[in-house]
Structures are given as structure tokens and as C-alpha cells.
C-alpha positions as CSV (number, residue, x, y, z in Angstrom):
1,M,-21.9,-26.9,-2.7
2,V,-25.6,-27.8,-3.2
3,K,-27.6,-27.2,-6.4
4,V,-30.8,-25.3,-5.7
5,Q,-33.6,-23.4,-7.5
6,V,-34.9,-20.5,-5.5
7,S,-37.4,-17.7,-5.5
8,T,-37.6,-14.8,-3.1
9,N,-40.2,-16.7,-1.2
10,E,-38.0,-19.7,-0.6
11,L,-35.0,-20.4,1.5
12,V,-31.7,-20.5,-0.4
13,A,-30.3,-24.0,0.0
14,G,-33.1,-24.6,2.6
15,R,-31.2,-22.5,5.1
16,Y,-30.9,-18.8,4.1
17,R,-34.0,-16.5,4.1
18,L,-33.9,-13.4,1.8
19,L,-35.0,-10.3,3.7
20,E,-34.2,-7.2,1.7
21,G,-32.6,-6.4,-1.6
22,V,-29.5,-4.1,-1.2
23,H,-28.0,-3.8,-4.6
24,H,-28.5,-4.8,-8.2
25,E,-26.0,-4.8,-11.1
26,E,-25.9,-6.5,-14.4
27,G,-25.5,-10.2,-13.6
28,R,-25.4,-9.7,-9.9
29,E,-27.9,-9.1,-7.1
30,G,-27.5,-8.8,-3.3
31,W,-29.8,-9.3,-0.3
32,H,-29.6,-9.0,3.4
33,G,-30.8,-12.3,4.8
34,Q,-30.8,-14.6,7.8
35,D,-29.3,-18.0,8.5
36,V,-32.4,-19.7,9.9
37,E,-30.3,-22.4,11.6
38,S,-28.1,-20.0,13.6
39,E,-30.4,-17.0,13.4
40,R,-27.4,-14.7,12.5
41,P,-27.7,-12.0,9.8
42,V,-26.0,-12.7,6.5
43,T,-25.6,-11.2,3.1
44,L,-26.3,-13.2,0.0
45,T,-25.0,-12.3,-3.4
46,R,-26.2,-14.1,-6.6
47,S,-23.8,-13.8,-9.5
48,R,-24.0,-15.1,-13.0
49,L,-21.6,-17.9,-13.4
50,P,-18.5,-17.2,-15.6
51,A,-17.4,-19.9,-18.0
52,H,-14.4,-21.0,-16.0
53,L,-16.6,-21.7,-13.0
54,R,-19.1,-23.6,-15.1
55,E,-16.3,-26.0,-16.1
56,E,-15.1,-26.6,-12.6
57,A,-16.4,-29.3,-10.3
58,E,-18.9,-27.8,-7.8
59,L,-16.9,-28.7,-4.7
60,R,-13.7,-27.3,-6.2
61,T,-15.4,-24.0,-6.9
62,A,-16.8,-23.7,-3.4
63,V,-13.5,-24.7,-1.8
64,R,-11.4,-22.2,-3.9
65,I,-13.8,-19.3,-3.3
66,T,-14.0,-19.8,0.5
67,R,-10.2,-20.4,0.9
68,E,-9.4,-17.3,-1.1
69,S,-11.7,-15.1,0.9
70,E,-10.5,-16.7,4.2
71,A,-6.9,-16.0,3.3
72,L,-7.6,-12.3,2.6
73,G,-9.7,-12.2,5.8
74,L,-6.6,-13.0,7.8
75,V,-4.6,-10.3,6.0
76,C,-7.2,-7.6,6.4
77,P,-9.5,-8.7,9.2
78,G,-12.9,-7.0,8.9
79,R,-12.1,-5.4,5.6
80,V,-12.9,-8.4,3.3
81,S,-16.2,-10.2,3.2
82,V,-15.3,-13.7,4.1
83,V,-17.4,-16.3,2.3
84,I,-19.0,-18.8,4.7
85,D,-21.1,-20.8,2.1
86,V,-21.3,-21.2,-1.6
87,V,-24.5,-22.5,-3.4
88,E,-25.1,-23.2,-7.0
89,D,-28.4,-22.2,-8.6
90,K,-28.5,-23.2,-12.3
91,D,-26.5,-20.5,-14.1
92,F,-25.9,-18.5,-11.0
93,L,-23.8,-18.8,-7.9
94,W,-24.8,-17.7,-4.4
95,T,-22.1,-16.6,-2.0
96,V,-23.0,-16.2,1.6
97,T,-21.0,-13.9,4.0
98,A,-21.4,-12.4,7.4
99,R,-23.3,-9.1,7.0
100,P,-20.8,-6.3,6.4
101,E,-21.2,-3.0,8.2
102,G,-22.6,-0.1,6.2
103,V,-24.2,-0.1,2.7
104,P,-23.0,-0.9,-0.8
105,L,-21.2,2.0,-2.6
106,S,-23.7,1.5,-5.4
107,A,-26.5,2.6,-3.0
108,L,-24.5,5.8,-2.1
109,L,-23.9,6.6,-5.8
110,G,-27.6,6.6,-6.3
111,H,-27.7,9.8,-4.3
112,G,-25.3,11.6,-6.6
113,P,-21.6,12.4,-6.8
114,V,-19.3,12.9,-3.8
115,D,-16.5,15.4,-3.4
116,Y,-13.0,14.4,-4.6
117,V,-11.6,14.3,-1.0
118,R,-14.2,11.6,0.0
119,A,-13.6,9.8,-3.2
120,A,-9.9,9.8,-2.5
121,R,-10.5,8.5,1.0
122,L,-12.7,5.7,-0.1
123,G,-10.5,4.9,-3.1
124,L,-7.5,4.6,-0.8
125,G,-9.4,2.2,1.4
126,V,-10.2,-0.1,-1.5
127,L,-6.6,0.2,-2.9
128,D,-5.1,-0.9,0.4
129,V,-7.3,-4.1,0.3
130,L,-6.4,-4.7,-3.3
131,G,-2.7,-4.2,-2.6
132,A,-2.8,-6.7,0.2
133,A,-4.6,-9.2,-2.2
134,H,-2.1,-8.6,-5.0
135,Q,0.8,-9.3,-2.7
136,E,-0.8,-12.6,-1.9
137,G,-1.0,-13.4,-5.6
138,I,-4.8,-12.9,-5.6
139,T,-6.7,-10.8,-8.2
140,H,-10.3,-9.7,-7.6
141,G,-11.2,-9.4,-11.2
142,D,-14.9,-8.6,-10.5
143,L,-14.7,-5.3,-8.6
144,S,-17.7,-2.9,-8.9
145,P,-19.6,-0.4,-6.6
146,G,-21.8,-3.3,-5.5
147,Q,-18.7,-5.1,-4.1
148,V,-17.6,-2.2,-1.9
149,W,-19.4,-1.6,1.4
150,V,-19.0,1.8,3.0
151,E,-19.4,2.2,6.8
152,E,-20.9,5.3,8.4
153,R,-17.5,6.6,9.5
154,G,-16.0,5.9,6.1
155,G,-14.3,2.5,6.5
156,V,-14.7,0.1,3.6
157,T,-15.2,-3.7,3.2
158,V,-14.5,-5.4,-0.1
159,A,-16.6,-8.4,-1.2
160,G,-16.5,-10.7,-4.2
161,F,-13.0,-12.2,-4.1
162,G,-12.9,-15.6,-5.8
163,L,-15.5,-15.3,-8.6
164,M,-13.2,-14.2,-11.4
165,G,-9.7,-13.8,-10.2
166,A,-7.1,-13.9,-13.0
167,S,-9.2,-16.2,-15.1
168,A,-9.2,-15.7,-18.9
169,S,-12.9,-16.1,-18.9
170,P,-14.8,-12.9,-19.9
171,R,-16.3,-11.1,-17.0
172,V,-20.1,-11.6,-16.8
173,T,-21.1,-9.3,-13.9
174,A,-21.1,-5.5,-13.9
175,P,-19.5,-5.5,-17.4
176,S,-19.3,-1.7,-17.5
177,Y,-16.5,-2.0,-14.9
178,A,-14.5,-4.6,-16.9
179,S,-11.1,-3.5,-18.1
180,P,-10.4,-3.5,-21.9
181,E,-8.3,-6.6,-21.6
182,Q,-11.2,-8.4,-19.8
183,A,-13.6,-7.2,-22.5
184,R,-11.4,-8.8,-25.1
185,G,-11.4,-12.0,-23.2
186,E,-7.6,-11.8,-22.4
187,G,-8.0,-12.4,-18.7
188,G,-7.2,-10.3,-15.7
189,G,-4.5,-9.4,-13.3
190,P,-3.7,-6.6,-10.8
191,A,-3.9,-4.0,-13.6
192,T,-7.5,-5.1,-14.1
193,D,-8.4,-4.3,-10.5
194,L,-6.8,-0.9,-10.9
195,W,-8.9,-0.1,-14.0
196,A,-12.1,-1.0,-12.0
197,L,-10.9,1.2,-9.1
198,G,-10.4,4.1,-11.6
199,A,-13.9,3.5,-13.0
200,I,-15.4,3.5,-9.5
201,M,-13.7,6.7,-8.5
202,Y,-14.7,8.3,-11.8
203,E,-18.3,7.6,-11.0
204,M,-18.0,8.8,-7.5
205,V,-16.9,12.3,-8.5
206,E,-18.8,12.6,-11.8
207,G,-22.1,11.1,-10.7
208,R,-22.1,8.9,-13.8
209,P,-20.2,5.8,-14.9
210,A,-17.1,6.1,-17.1
211,I,-18.8,3.6,-19.5
212,R,-22.5,3.1,-19.3
213,D,-24.1,-0.3,-19.4
214,R,-25.4,-1.0,-22.9
215,G,-28.0,-3.5,-21.9
216,G,-26.1,-6.6,-22.7
217,L,-22.6,-8.2,-22.2
218,E,-21.4,-7.9,-25.8
219,A,-22.6,-4.4,-26.4
220,T,-21.1,-3.2,-23.1
221,F,-17.8,-5.0,-23.8
222,R,-17.6,-3.3,-27.2
223,A,-18.1,0.1,-25.5
224,V,-15.4,-0.6,-22.9
225,E,-13.0,-1.7,-25.5
226,R,-13.6,1.1,-28.1
227,L,-15.4,4.2,-26.7
228,P,-13.3,7.1,-25.4
229,I,-13.8,8.1,-21.8
230,R,-14.5,11.8,-21.3
231,A,-12.1,13.5,-18.9
232,P,-13.6,13.9,-15.5
233,L,-14.8,17.5,-14.9
234,S,-15.4,17.4,-11.1
235,A,-12.3,15.4,-10.0
236,G,-10.1,18.3,-9.1
237,P,-6.6,17.1,-8.1
238,L,-7.9,13.5,-8.3
239,G,-8.3,13.8,-12.1
240,P,-4.7,12.6,-13.0
241,A,-4.9,9.5,-10.8
242,I,-8.3,8.5,-12.3
243,Q,-7.1,9.1,-15.9
244,G,-3.9,7.2,-15.1
245,L,-6.0,4.2,-13.9
246,L,-8.2,4.3,-17.0
247,R,-5.4,3.9,-19.5
248,R,-6.4,1.2,-22.0
249,D,-3.1,-0.5,-22.2
250,P,-2.6,-2.4,-18.9
251,V,1.2,-1.9,-19.3
252,E,0.8,1.9,-19.2
253,R,-1.7,1.9,-16.3
254,V,-0.2,3.7,-13.3
255,P,1.1,1.3,-10.6
256,E,-0.4,1.0,-7.2
257,S,2.4,2.9,-5.5
258,V,1.9,6.0,-7.7
259,V,-1.9,5.9,-7.2
260,R,-1.4,5.6,-3.4
261,E,0.9,8.5,-3.4
262,A,-1.6,10.7,-5.3
263,L,-4.5,9.8,-3.1
264,T,-2.6,10.3,0.2
265,R,-1.2,13.7,-1.1
266,I,-4.8,14.8,-1.6
267,L,-5.7,13.8,1.9
268,K,-2.6,15.3,3.3
269,A,-3.5,18.7,1.7
270,E,-6.7,18.7,3.8
271,L,-4.8,18.6,7.0
272,D,-3.3,21.4,9.0
273,E,0.4,20.8,9.5
274,D,0.0,20.8,13.3
275,S,-2.6,18.1,13.3
276,M,-1.0,15.5,11.1
277,P,-1.7,12.1,12.5
278,T,1.1,9.9,13.7
279,E,-0.9,6.7,14.3
280,T,0.6,3.4,13.4
281,L,0.2,2.9,9.7
282,P,-0.1,-0.4,7.8
283,V,2.6,-2.4,6.1
284,F,1.6,-5.2,3.8
285,R,3.7,-8.3,4.1
286,D,4.4,-11.4,1.9
287,L,3.1,-14.1,4.3
288,D,5.3,-16.7,2.6
289,A,8.5,-14.7,2.8
290,P,11.1,-16.1,5.3
291,P,11.3,-13.7,8.3
292,A,15.1,-13.5,8.2
293,R,15.1,-11.6,4.8
294,R,13.8,-8.2,5.8
295,V,15.5,-5.3,4.1
296,W,16.4,-1.8,5.4
297,G,13.0,-0.1,5.9
298,K,11.0,-1.3,2.9
299,V,7.3,-0.6,3.0
300,P,4.6,-0.4,0.3
301,L,3.4,3.0,1.3
302,S,4.8,6.2,-0.1
303,R,4.6,9.1,2.3
304,P,0.9,8.4,3.1
305,V,-1.3,10.3,5.5
306,L,-4.4,8.3,5.9
307,L,-7.6,9.9,7.1
308,G,-11.0,8.7,8.4
309,G,-12.1,5.4,6.8
310,A,-8.9,4.9,4.9
311,L,-6.9,4.9,8.2
312,A,-9.4,2.4,9.6
313,V,-8.9,0.1,6.7
314,T,-5.2,0.1,6.7
315,V,-4.7,-0.2,10.4
316,V,-6.7,-3.4,10.6
317,C,-4.9,-4.8,7.6
318,F,-1.6,-3.9,9.3
319,A,-2.8,-5.7,12.5
320,G,-3.6,-8.9,10.6
321,L,-0.2,-8.9,8.9
322,T,1.9,-8.2,11.9
323,A,0.0,-10.9,13.8
324,A,1.3,-13.2,11.0
325,G,4.8,-11.8,11.7
326,G,6.8,-8.8,10.6
327,L,6.9,-5.8,8.3
328,S,6.8,-5.8,4.5
329,E,9.7,-6.7,2.3
330,R,8.3,-4.7,-0.6
331,G,8.8,-1.0,-1.2
332,T,7.2,1.5,-3.5
333,S,9.1,4.7,-3.5
334,A,12.8,5.2,-4.0
335,S,12.7,8.2,-1.8
336,G,10.0,7.0,0.5
337,P,10.7,6.3,4.1
338,A,11.9,2.9,5.2
339,S,9.9,0.1,6.9
340,S,10.0,0.0,10.6
341,P,9.5,-1.5,14.2
342,K,10.6,-1.0,18.6
343,V,13.8,-1.5,20.2
344,S,13.3,-4.4,22.6
345,A,16.7,-5.9,22.8
346,T,19.8,-4.2,24.0
347,P,22.1,-3.6,21.0
348,S,25.3,-5.5,21.0
349,P,28.1,-5.2,18.6
350,T,28.8,-7.9,16.0
351,P,31.8,-10.1,16.9
352,S,34.1,-8.4,14.4
353,A,33.2,-4.8,15.5
354,S,34.9,-2.6,17.9
355,P,32.2,-0.9,20.1
356,S,34.5,1.9,21.1
357,S,34.3,3.5,17.7
358,T,31.7,6.3,17.6
359,V,32.2,7.8,14.1
360,A,31.9,6.3,10.7
361,Q,35.1,5.1,9.1
362,Q,34.0,5.6,5.6
363,S,32.1,8.5,4.2
364,P,29.5,8.5,1.4
365,S,31.3,8.3,-1.8
366,T,31.6,10.9,-4.5
367,S,28.7,10.4,-7.0
368,P,27.8,12.7,-9.8
369,S,24.2,14.0,-9.7
370,P,22.4,14.3,-13.1
371,S,20.7,17.5,-11.8
372,S,21.9,20.5,-13.8
373,S,22.3,22.5,-10.6
374,S,24.1,19.8,-8.7
375,S,27.7,19.5,-9.6
376,A,29.8,16.4,-9.0
377,S,31.4,16.6,-5.6
378,A,32.2,14.5,-2.7
379,S,29.5,13.7,-0.2
380,P,30.1,15.0,3.3
381,S,32.5,13.1,5.5
382,P,30.8,11.8,8.6
383,S,34.0,12.3,10.6
384,H,34.0,16.0,9.9
385,T,34.3,17.8,13.3
386,L,31.8,20.5,14.2
387,T,32.6,22.6,17.3
388,D,29.1,22.6,18.8
389,D,27.3,19.5,19.9
390,P,24.7,19.8,18.7
391,P,25.9,22.5,16.2
392,T,24.3,25.8,15.7
393,G,20.8,25.5,14.2
394,F,20.4,21.9,15.5
395,F,19.0,20.4,18.7
396,R,19.4,17.0,20.3
397,Y,16.2,14.9,19.8
398,T,15.6,11.8,21.8
399,A,12.8,9.6,20.4
400,P,10.4,7.6,22.6
401,Q,11.7,4.5,20.8
402,G,15.2,5.2,22.3
403,F,17.3,6.5,19.5
404,S,18.7,10.1,19.5
405,V,20.0,12.4,16.8
406,A,20.7,16.1,16.3
407,L,18.0,17.6,14.1
408,P,17.5,21.0,12.5
409,K,15.5,23.3,14.7
410,G,11.8,23.0,14.0
411,W,12.0,19.4,12.9
412,K,9.9,16.7,14.6
413,P,8.4,13.2,13.9
414,V,5.9,13.5,11.0
415,R,5.0,9.8,10.9
416,T,5.7,6.8,13.1
417,E,5.0,3.1,12.2
418,S,5.6,0.0,14.3
419,S,5.3,-3.7,14.2
420,A,4.5,-6.5,16.7
421,D,8.1,-7.9,16.3
422,G,9.5,-4.7,17.9
423,S,10.6,-3.0,14.6
424,Y,9.7,0.6,14.0
425,R,10.1,3.4,11.5
426,V,10.1,7.2,12.3
427,T,10.1,9.8,9.6
428,L,11.5,13.2,10.7
429,G,11.0,16.5,9.0
430,A,9.3,19.9,9.1
431,G,6.3,21.5,7.4
432,G,7.5,23.3,4.2
433,D,10.9,21.6,4.3
434,P,11.2,19.0,1.4
435,R,13.9,17.1,3.2
436,T,13.4,14.1,5.4
437,L,15.4,11.8,7.6
438,V,13.9,8.3,8.1
439,V,15.2,6.1,11.0
440,T,14.3,2.4,10.9
441,Y,15.0,-0.3,13.4
442,S,14.6,-3.9,12.1
443,T,14.8,-7.2,13.9
444,Q,15.0,-9.7,11.0
445,L,17.9,-8.6,8.9
446,T,20.4,-10.8,7.1
447,S,24.0,-10.9,8.3
448,D,25.4,-9.0,5.2
449,P,24.5,-5.3,5.1
450,V,25.5,-5.1,1.4
451,A,23.1,-7.9,0.5
452,V,20.4,-6.1,2.4
453,W,20.8,-3.0,0.3
454,R,20.9,-5.1,-2.9
455,E,17.4,-6.3,-2.1
456,V,16.3,-2.7,-1.6
457,D,17.9,-1.8,-5.0
458,T,16.1,-4.6,-6.7
459,S,12.7,-3.5,-5.3
460,L,13.3,0.2,-6.0
461,R,14.0,-0.6,-9.7
462,G,10.6,-2.1,-10.1
463,D,8.6,0.2,-7.9
464,S,10.0,3.7,-8.1
465,I,9.7,6.5,-10.7
466,A,12.8,7.2,-12.7
467,Y,15.0,5.3,-10.2
468,E,18.8,5.4,-10.7
469,R,21.3,4.1,-8.3
470,L,24.5,6.2,-7.9
471,G,27.7,4.2,-7.8
472,D,28.1,0.9,-6.0
473,I,26.8,-0.4,-2.7
474,R,29.6,0.2,-0.3
475,A,30.6,-1.8,2.8
476,V,31.4,0.5,5.7
477,T,32.2,0.4,9.4
478,Y,29.9,2.7,11.4
479,Q,30.3,3.3,15.1
480,G,32.3,0.0,15.2
481,Y,29.5,-2.0,13.5
482,K,29.3,-3.6,10.1
483,G,27.3,-1.5,7.7
484,A,26.7,-0.5,4.1
485,D,25.9,2.7,2.1
486,M,23.7,3.2,-1.0
487,E,22.8,6.4,-2.9
488,W,20.1,6.8,-5.5
489,L,17.9,9.2,-7.4
490,S,14.2,9.1,-7.9
491,T,11.3,11.4,-8.8
492,N,8.6,12.2,-6.3
493,D,5.7,14.6,-7.0
494,G,7.6,15.7,-10.1
495,V,10.7,16.6,-8.1
496,R,14.0,14.8,-8.7
497,E,15.3,13.6,-5.3
498,R,18.5,12.2,-4.1
499,T,18.7,9.7,-1.2
500,F,21.6,8.6,0.9
501,G,21.0,5.4,2.9
502,R,23.2,3.9,5.6
503,G,22.3,0.6,7.3
504,Y,24.3,-1.1,10.0
505,L,23.9,-4.2,12.2
506,I,24.0,-4.1,16.0
507,G,23.4,-7.9,16.4
508,D,22.8,-11.1,14.5
509,H,19.6,-9.8,12.8
510,E,19.1,-6.4,14.4
511,G,20.0,-3.1,12.8
512,F,19.3,0.5,12.0
513,S,19.1,2.4,8.8
514,L,19.2,6.1,8.1
515,R,17.8,7.5,4.9
516,W,18.4,11.2,4.1
517,T,16.3,12.5,1.2
518,T,16.6,16.0,-0.3
519,P,15.9,17.6,-3.7
520,A,18.8,16.6,-6.0
521,A,19.3,20.2,-7.0
522,D,20.1,21.0,-3.4
523,W,22.4,18.1,-2.7
524,D,25.6,20.1,-2.8
525,T,24.4,23.0,-0.8
526,A,26.2,23.8,2.5
527,A,23.0,23.3,4.5
528,D,22.3,19.9,3.1
529,Q,25.9,18.7,3.4
530,A,26.1,19.9,7.0
531,A,22.7,18.2,7.8
532,L,23.9,14.8,6.6
533,T,27.2,15.1,8.3
534,T,25.5,16.0,11.6
535,F,23.0,13.1,11.3
536,L,25.7,10.6,10.8
537,R,28.0,12.0,13.5
538,T,25.3,12.3,16.2
539,F,23.0,9.4,15.7
540,K,22.8,6.9,18.5
541,G,20.5,3.9,18.3
542,G,18.7,2.7,21.4
543,S,21.1,2.1,24.2
544,Q,24.2,2.6,22.1
């Protein structure tokens, strides 16, 4: 990193020519420029140095910022502005990146508010990048409209990683987007980024900031910490998500999974049921996690339908992660569908299994449901014999991935996800039917099905709303293979749901899981009991 003094008529660090100013925020300015050595276009951002960077050695600052942005660039290629050079200029720091597509969100906001659907779409794109960063242990800490670039078709690129992070140093750029804990000098974390996202979406729909800049850091920080925020008037169904993000106590701020579900629900409402996309959707992955510890169908998205730019953001993030290897080990919704991938290997029974068995040897156990309308009763026995195959009201569905199962008439795949390692997840259901069946094939499971569900249980406890496991995780034999069952309750969109999950191994690390989710109040109905019984009796995975 080289110390320089610069004016707009000079080259930054003797190399970068400033061409056009593109955004200005308190403590931060951005320009389009050109690298005169390579003649390629670049974007230069000059940010006021926070205290923690003033205390760092120059080289250490440069290395940390570039490494952090490079790491995220691998996770979300094309959706993070990767820093290619860092230059110190007295009390400011220049970061140089390849020129992003589009324009800063701050420039768009200068033309007035946007409708809540577009705000949800852009917010979801930013949230997906932040979620990937948080899973890598990286906090942005400096998010503002000037750090979000919006492409013509709606895709987003996020810049500015590395300046603040989780530092306890008070934020010194765009202070009106600082979280209350940052304003108090308490440092930042993922919740800080969620506050900034809420403030950005608030401004998108209202046409004014949640907290106005008071003309100085201290005055603005006092406003952030003390002034009430008026409820948004033009947010429509986006209002609860925005207000949940702008809770002053970071512990009470709504988690990423709940925000994602709210945003995707808004986008889903804009779609006609017959035109719902089934493109591959992203799964964020812990790059340091050992590949042999995948769990049954865990994925950090909760029933999302991503549109326009949000889909573009998440698909490229997914591509970067699967190139690094595998689907996520994290989950966010107890009742949400499982993580997924593509049968490439011929299933083979485990050494201790008898492949001749085609029905489960143990049925889901009796578990009382807290629902007032759902009495305690035994779950259906998978070995119950139905005279028709498929029974009346069902049809045999064979998926392109190779599995088959009898489904209620009118059901079809509503979402499909896949990974480069051959894993997949298919969510089956029907418009207007609150029930879903999720089929997941995974290639990197542990050898103990009970242990796999234990990992799911641990994740759901931290990520789901009102999660409650019903009974113990039970070892079973299913179709001659080692398996395990788990049942749980959770709340989704205000509805109490009950999920039965069965996972089983068909090889050393390969296996399937079935997740049947229905409103808890309907669990004991004849239709739901018959559906679960039919699924378990008729499911065949791949070439089984």
C-alpha cells in the first residue's frame, strides 16, 4: 500500500485516473476511473479511515482487505466487488475494484422510491451475498446504498467488504446506516448488516432514509441510537420485515432465515402458479466443513422463489460454492425442504441390509401433537396395505432424476435444486395445498443415519421458529437399508406445521431422505395419514 496525496487532476498512486464521480456519502466518495497501465476500467472508492485501520500497519490493512474480498469473490463470483488495489491517502483509504455492472443504488434512490416488489427483489439479492459472507465468518459492517450496485436487469453487486467488518471501532462512513450498537461503539456482527439492509429497504420504499444524516458523525450517531423510526407507509407486505430488521436490540433483530422467507413470499405472490420457476437455486456452503458431514437435505433457504435479479445473484453464488464442493450443511426452516443433488451412482445396499425388503420395518412412532385439534395418535404404518397401486386419488410420478413415488393427483415438482456433486432436492406439492413432500438425494453422508438427523436437529433448534422435536430420533430399517426417523413441529408463515422425516443410506455415503410437512392441526386426518403411508410404501430411489 502506497501513501499518496491526490486531487481530481492527478493520478491516484500514479496509476489510476479519475474520470467520473458516481456516488457521494458522508465519509465516502466513488468514481469511475481507468488503470492507465492496463487501460482497463476500474472503480475507485475513497473512504474515511476508521480508527482500527489507522492503527494497523499499511501492508496488513491492504492484505486483509484484498484477501477478504477475494474470498467472497470465490463464493459469489460477479456479485462481490473484488479489491485489486488499496492505496492510503492521509486520513482516507482508496480501494480499487474492477468496474461493476450497473449503477450505485444511491443514484437510483435519487429518482424517488421504488415499489415494494422491486425493493424485496433487490433486498433479497443483497441478503444472499450477506448470508454467504456471514457463513464464511465475514461481516460487512459498512453497508449503505453506495455499496450496492444495481444492474439493468436487477442483479446486484455488493462492494466495501473489509473496511469495517466486526471491528469495535465506530463506523465513520455513511453513519445514518450504522446500527445502534455501532453508534454506541460496541462493534458489529451479522446483526449489524441486517440493520443496514433494513435501513436500505426502508429508503427504497419510502423515498427517504430511516435516519437522516445530521451533518456530523456524533450528531448522526445520537440520532441512530435515540430517535424513533417512523413506521414505513409505502412498504405494503414488506413492512413487517423492514421493521423486524430495524429493531434496536440486535438480539431481537429478525434472523436472516426469517427475512429471506418474508422476501421470497412477497415475490412468490407475484407469480402465477403455473409459471413458478424451477431453476437451480443456490445453497450456501461452509467451505471449511469436511465433505463427509452433510446432513439430510439441509439448505439455508426457506421455500424461496427468486425472481429477476435476485435469482441471478443466488445462482452465481450457488455456482461458486458448488465448484468448491457440495451443498450446505446449514438449514433455516424446520419445515423447509431439504438440501439436494443427481443420482449418478447405482444405489447399492449397505452390507448389513437385505435388498429384498421393499417396505419399512418400523413405522413413525406415536407422538402427541401440541395442536389443540390434533389428538395423540399413532403415526401411519408404512406397511399398511392399500389395494390399489397407486391407490385411488394418487398417480405414479417418475422424476427426471430417477426416483419415483405415488403422489396425490394434481401434485408436481414446485422447486428443484441440484449440486455439482450429483446431489439434488425436489419439492413436490400443488397450488393451494399447504402440504409438501421433499425428496433429497445426498452423496456425502455419514455412516450413521441417527447421527445425521442429530445434526439436523441441532441446526433446526437454532434456525427455526418455535422448533420442537417430537420424541426421539429412531433407527429404522427401510426397504432393507439402514435408516432413521425424526419428527418435529415448527411455525411457518404463522402456521404450526408438523414434519416427519425419514432418511436412509443406499451406500457408504449415499442416501435419500423424505420430508412430509403438513399443518399440525391436520396431522391426524385420514387424508394426511393415507398420504404419508402411500409415500413411504411407494417411494423408490433411483434404480432401486
